[in-house]
LOGUGU-402632 format. One line per field, with one value per residue (C-alpha): residue number from 0; chain; x, y, z. Coordinates in steps of 0.02 Angstrom, whole numbers, plus 50000, padded with zeros to 5 digits. Layout:
N
resi = [NUM;...]
chain = [A;...]
x = [X;...]
y = [Y;...]
z = [Z;...]
END
This chain:
433
resi = [0;1;2;3;4;5;6;7;8;9;10;11;12;13;14;15;16;17;18;19;20;21;22;23;24;25;26;27;28;29;30;31;32;33;34;35;36;37;38;39;40;41;42;43;44;45;46;47;48;49;50;51;52;53;54;55;56;57;58;59;60;61;62;63;64;65;66;67;68;69;70;71;72;73;74;75;76;77;78;79;80;81;82;83;84;85;86;87;88;89;90;91;92;93;94;95;96;97;98;99;100;101;102;103;104;105;106;107;108;109;110;111;112;113;114;115;116;117;118;119;120;121;122;123;124;125;126;127;128;129;130;131;132;133;134;135;136;137;138;139;140;141;142;143;144;145;146;147;148;149;150;151;152;153;154;155;156;157;158;159;160;161;162;163;164;165;166;167;168;169;170;171;172;173;174;175;176;177;178;179;180;181;182;183;184;185;186;187;188;189;190;191;192;193;194;195;196;197;198;199;200;201;202;203;204;205;206;207;208;209;210;211;212;213;214;215;216;217;218;219;220;221;222;223;224;225;226;227;228;229;230;231;232;233;234;235;236;237;238;239;240;241;242;243;244;245;246;247;248;249;250;251;252;253;254;255;256;257;258;259;260;261;262;263;264;265;266;267;268;269;270;271;272;273;274;275;276;277;278;279;280;281;282;283;284;285;286;287;288;289;290;291;292;293;294;295;296;297;298;299;300;301;302;303;304;305;306;307;308;309;310;311;312;313;314;315;316;317;318;319;320;321;322;323;324;325;326;327;328;329;330;331;332;333;334;335;336;337;338;339;340;341;342;343;344;345;346;347;348;349;350;351;352;353;354;355;356;357;358;359;360;361;362;363;364;365;366;367;368;369;370;371;372;373;374;375;376;377;378;379;380;381;382;383;384;385;386;387;388;389;390;391;392;393;394;395;396;397;398;399;400;401;402;403;404;405;406;407;408;409;410;411;412;413;414;415;416;417;418;419;420;421;422;423;424;425;426;427;428;429;430;431;432]
chain = [A;A;A;A;A;A;A;A;A;A;A;A;A;A;A;A;A;A;A;A;A;A;A;A;A;A;A;A;A;A;A;A;A;A;A;A;A;A;A;A;A;A;A;A;A;A;A;A;A;A;A;A;A;A;A;A;A;A;A;A;A;A;A;A;A;A;A;A;A;A;A;A;A;A;A;A;A;A;A;A;A;A;A;A;A;A;A;A;A;A;A;A;A;A;A;A;A;A;A;A;A;A;A;A;A;A;A;A;A;A;A;A;A;A;A;A;A;A;A;A;A;A;A;A;A;A;A;A;A;A;A;A;A;A;A;A;A;A;A;A;A;A;A;A;A;A;A;A;A;A;A;A;A;A;A;A;A;A;A;A;A;A;A;A;A;A;A;A;A;A;A;A;A;A;A;A;A;A;A;A;A;A;A;A;A;A;A;A;A;A;A;A;A;A;A;A;A;A;A;A;A;A;A;A;A;A;A;A;A;A;A;A;A;A;A;A;A;A;A;A;A;A;A;A;A;A;A;A;A;A;A;A;A;A;A;A;A;A;A;A;A;A;A;A;A;A;A;A;A;A;A;A;A;A;A;A;A;A;A;A;A;A;A;A;A;A;A;A;A;A;A;A;A;A;A;A;A;A;A;A;A;A;A;A;A;A;A;A;A;A;A;A;A;A;A;A;A;A;A;A;A;A;A;A;A;A;A;A;A;A;A;A;A;A;A;A;A;A;A;A;A;A;A;A;A;A;A;A;A;A;A;A;A;A;A;A;A;A;A;A;A;A;A;A;A;A;A;A;A;A;A;A;A;A;A;A;A;A;A;A;A;A;A;A;A;A;A;A;A;A;A;A;A;A;A;A;A;A;A;A;A;A;A;A;A;A;A;A;A;A;A;A;A;A;A;A;A;A;A;A;A;A;A;A;A;A;A;A;A;A;A;A;A;A;A;A;A;A;A;A;A;A;A;A;A;A;A;A;A;A;A;A;A]
x = [48636;48811;48935;49003;48832;48795;48988;48948;48749;48850;48978;48852;48771;48618;48538;48556;48395;48369;48369;48567;48620;48589;48654;48820;48818;48797;48913;49059;49026;49020;49183;49091;49134;49307;49397;49429;49250;49205;49354;49288;49107;49166;49272;49108;49017;49176;49136;48949;48883;48703;48536;48460;48365;48517;48636;48478;48465;48656;48666;48515;48595;48758;48664;48581;48743;48770;48704;48555;48545;48369;48345;48164;48172;48257;48098;48089;48161;48334;48444;48624;48760;48882;49022;49129;49286;49422;49562;49522;49320;49261;49075;49022;49078;49005;48830;48808;48771;48688;48558;48544;48488;48356;48307;48332;48413;48590;48627;48791;48931;49091;49237;49442;49545;49655;49772;49751;49572;49547;49407;49275;49318;49500;49472;49348;49466;49604;49477;49543;49451;49297;49248;49189;49121;48968;48830;48701;48576;48698;48692;48491;48495;48626;48532;48366;48453;48555;48499;48688;48789;48948;49029;49156;49072;49015;49128;49000;48925;48891;49022;49001;49044;49217;49251;49202;49289;49471;49456;49367;49557;49676;49569;49562;49387;49366;49310;49139;48985;48871;49004;49061;48858;48799;48982;48935;48739;48735;48827;48703;48546;48630;48645;48461;48433;48265;48341;48513;48616;48773;48908;49010;49161;49248;49440;49609;49587;49423;49389;49285;49366;49252;49071;48998;49032;49009;48823;48806;48866;48773;48602;48649;48655;48492;48397;48449;48409;48223;48193;48246;48135;48253;48239;48386;48495;48657;48766;48916;49053;49218;49364;49514;49581;49567;49414;49451;49607;49661;49725;49750;49655;49656;49668;49519;49424;49488;49425;49260;49232;49292;49140;49011;49059;49036;49212;49260;49322;49198;49203;49193;49051;48966;48971;48920;48772;48715;48740;48648;48510;48466;48482;48381;48232;48242;48220;48046;48130;48090;47977;48110;48301;48294;48207;48309;48474;48427;48383;48550;48661;48584;48634;48810;48818;48781;48862;48684;48763;48903;48827;48756;48932;48995;48850;48897;49075;49045;48913;49046;49174;49269;49330;49195;49334;49411;49273;49338;49521;49575;49742;49692;49687;49853;49981;50133;50325;50389;50320;50372;50327;50318;50340;50279;50433;50352;50234;50051;49880;49872;49784;49775;49811;49829;49719;49775;49973;49920;49826;49989;50098;49969;49979;50180;50189;50082;49910;49865;49887;49954;49919;49749;49854;49962;49947;49934;49967;49837;49938;50020;49946;49947;49873;49840;49875;49839;49706;49650;49625;49722;49855;50054;50200;50377;50415;50227;50199;50057;50079;50143;50174;50123;50249;50324;50505;50624;50671;50503;50599;50505;50335;50390;50448;50271;50172;50274;50241;50049;50041;50039;50068;50007;50018;49824;49690;49592;49404;49323;49293;49128;49087;48944;48909;48738;48611;48534;48343]
y = [47519;47526;47678;47581;47582;47757;47824;47732;47782;47978;47932;47898;48071;48002;48118;48057;48046;48099;47926;47901;48082;48064;47890;47967;48108;48022;47863;47966;48075;47939;47838;47726;47771;47771;47929;47833;47805;47992;48041;47954;48029;48194;48177;48130;48252;48394;48304;48287;48415;48409;48471;48599;48455;48362;48525;48570;48412;48392;48554;48521;48352;48433;48561;48440;48323;48414;48559;48659;48841;48875;49074;49061;49159;49299;49431;49474;49433;49365;49411;49328;49404;49303;49341;49211;49308;49442;49554;49712;49645;49721;49748;49634;49747;49909;49819;49743;49911;49988;49868;49826;50043;49989;49863;49710;49570;49520;49341;49310;49161;49200;49106;49139;49206;49076;49116;49278;49310;49384;49322;49441;49360;49406;49566;49576;49514;49638;49752;49734;49625;49566;49393;49302;49135;49160;49046;48999;49109;49262;49257;49262;49385;49500;49491;49520;49654;49746;49685;49619;49494;49416;49257;49129;48974;48835;48684;48555;48677;48565;48440;48358;48505;48522;48337;48346;48510;48456;48302;48409;48523;48365;48293;48441;48433;48622;48710;48632;48761;48616;48581;48764;48812;48671;48712;48888;48861;48723;48844;48965;48846;48776;48947;48974;49123;49167;49258;49286;49414;49340;49449;49343;49428;49424;49459;49427;49427;49320;49124;49158;49254;49276;49377;49214;49096;49210;49214;49040;49027;49156;49091;48922;48974;49089;48957;48831;48976;48991;48786;48782;48915;49058;49216;49257;49389;49373;49537;49508;49649;49656;49626;49656;49786;49760;49852;50009;50061;49954;49773;49676;49675;49829;49920;49858;49892;50082;50080;50033;50150;50294;50221;50211;50400;50454;50484;50325;50279;50306;50128;50042;50134;50113;49933;49922;50061;49932;49761;49853;49902;49731;49658;49802;49743;49565;49632;49710;49867;49935;49880;49943;49948;50125;50178;50073;50163;50319;50291;50198;50333;50460;50343;50328;50492;50563;50429;50358;50175;50209;50198;50047;49988;50028;49928;49794;49799;49819;49689;49547;49623;49737;49912;50042;50168;50115;50203;50387;50323;50224;50205;50095;49975;49877;49964;49924;49961;50005;50097;50078;50188;50089;50236;50237;50220;50333;50446;50400;50320;50150;50047;49884;49814;49633;49588;49422;49470;49619;49470;49362;49520;49561;49367;49384;49524;49423;49485;49303;49124;49030;48872;48861;48829;48998;49147;49304;49479;49609;49756;49729;49767;49876;50039;50071;50243;50259;50134;50100;50270;50374;50499;50462;50546;50489;50451;50461;50338;50208;50087;50086;49922;49929;49778;49738;49692;49792;49667;49688;49679;49538;49610;49785;49685;49600;49768;49849;49698;49704;49883;49936;50117;50159;50319;50337;50344;50170;50157;50183;50019;49949;49904;49780;49700;49624;49566;49400;49379]
z = [50483;50446;50407;50257;50144;50217;50141;49978;49982;49997;49871;49730;49755;49842;49978;50179;50285;50478;50543;50433;50483;50682;50688;50601;50708;50876;50820;50776;50934;51057;50980;50873;50721;50673;50610;50444;50415;50466;50345;50202;50229;50234;50080;49993;50067;49998;49819;49804;49921;50015;49990;50079;50184;50236;50278;50414;50498;50503;50590;50723;50754;50775;50892;50986;51036;51180;51292;51214;51302;51339;51356;51396;51557;51468;51422;51225;51059;51094;50936;50924;50795;50710;50599;50507;50554;50513;50541;50658;50679;50840;50772;50931;51056;50990;50912;51081;51174;51049;51038;51210;51226;51113;51261;51144;51246;51184;51272;51174;51176;51093;51058;51072;50932;50824;50699;50628;50678;50846;50955;51052;51227;51224;51188;51324;51450;51417;51506;51684;51786;51655;51704;51530;51633;51722;51787;51677;51838;51819;51631;51615;51766;51680;51531;51609;51700;51573;51423;51389;51433;51333;51386;51331;51226;51356;51332;51301;51150;50996;51047;50881;50773;50891;50839;50666;50636;50691;50576;50418;50491;50436;50311;50187;50200;50267;50107;50079;50101;50191;50335;50357;50366;50463;50590;50629;50636;50751;50872;50859;50878;51014;51104;51118;51015;50937;50789;50703;50609;50504;50468;50313;50283;50091;50048;50090;50271;50265;50244;50086;49953;49812;49808;49734;49887;50016;49931;49929;50099;50164;50066;50139;50331;50308;50242;50384;50522;50437;50411;50611;50636;50677;50595;50517;50405;50321;50265;50138;50198;50154;50227;50111;50219;50419;50494;50581;50614;50760;50785;50957;51093;51216;51049;50999;51142;51122;50949;51001;51138;51031;50899;51033;51073;50905;50852;50780;50625;50507;50395;50565;50625;50450;50468;50653;50632;50483;50574;50739;50623;50561;50735;50782;50660;50700;50884;50854;50886;50717;50567;50435;50406;50354;50507;50618;50550;50580;50753;50794;50694;50823;50968;50895;50854;51029;51129;51218;51232;51319;51485;51428;51395;51547;51650;51544;51592;51777;51786;51740;51860;51736;51775;51695;51687;51536;51449;51499;51551;51407;51500;51617;51472;51451;51369;51261;51300;51138;50965;50808;50645;50482;50337;50171;50041;49889;49863;49811;49872;49967;49839;49936;50098;50141;50289;50332;50314;50456;50560;50562;50597;50749;50790;50789;50901;51032;51001;50931;50948;50827;50945;51057;51194;51175;51290;51206;51247;51292;51263;51091;50913;50756;50723;50541;50504;50307;50246;50065;49963;50083;50006;50077;50047;50057;50246;50297;50445;50376;50511;50722;50799;50977;51062;51213;51138;51042;50904;50779;50616;50537;50574;50497;50351;50353;50363;50226;50093;50168;50097;49911;49846;49694;49584;49549;49672;49687;49696;49864;49952;49960;50129;50116;49949;49972;50125;50108;50191]
END
């Protein structure tokens, strides 16, 4: 078998078989296939796509290139949740304790943030003492005991994907649905979950910009999951504006606690309840989404999952006191108000611009090796549809430096204020079963 023949085959629009895809993935991971040949193949895939069968085979091959986590020692249906990324997306921090409260095991491996999207692991590390690294034995014991543990991704999880993604990033082949879908799902499959809920974001702060593109990606990932015997559902949710009102690591922990207490942002709470409802249906706690949604609304309204969150934090070395005393979380030294320049209604908030602004304050990373500041971030005081008067605060900047003029300018440019009230934001566009 020669790589040049496989490149020619894909360039001609033909489908690769299982043996050929396994040869490509193992050969490139081991260094036997050079970057220039893999680049040529990726470009052929970019232009000609892949069949559903090819995509599933590629996913499994990349998942099998490293450690395949065995969660069979954990009792029950293990349900995982994955978001394609966004600004202010702290859903995992909210739904994990809710689903665990229902007795469904949540054994989750999460990544760090990069660019304008935040990472669940970084947010958890803003809790004093919280440990994101556990031994496999401690991880399994934590889930069996408390029904929840969230740790950093294993360094040997789908190494083929890491290597291929790095090449895609520098060869303009990132925007390929089969390659995106197989990249995401290879890590989910390797993580060992029995069932998966996918939260596919669309809008200015997301990778997918249109509902149609999001549907294609969601459908592709659901089909991959089902073909590999994982019960999989995908939701398509809004990221035209940040999710919730807080952006930044400690800020988002505070907001997650508010939602679990029943006093959080209504839109964030609504999305979290829907995600948790689908997870609990896949986890066999309820038969229907409607039944699950009603029960989870009660759990959130009455703060029933707060104790689960406290146990989760304490079990991983963190200070559970942050739940009742949020001042124990890192706090920025300076706070600046960005005010409205005119009367009207907020009609647009560029989520990507907001995310970049938070990153410039130190809440995110421009490069993987960058250190983040857990205390800094933004509070959105006005969101789409809110009425504003000239001089009203639209956003509060939480910073550890006095010079934030560049960030203030970005915030002002991210907000658009018009004279007419816009239509209500659609939170959930579709569910792919």
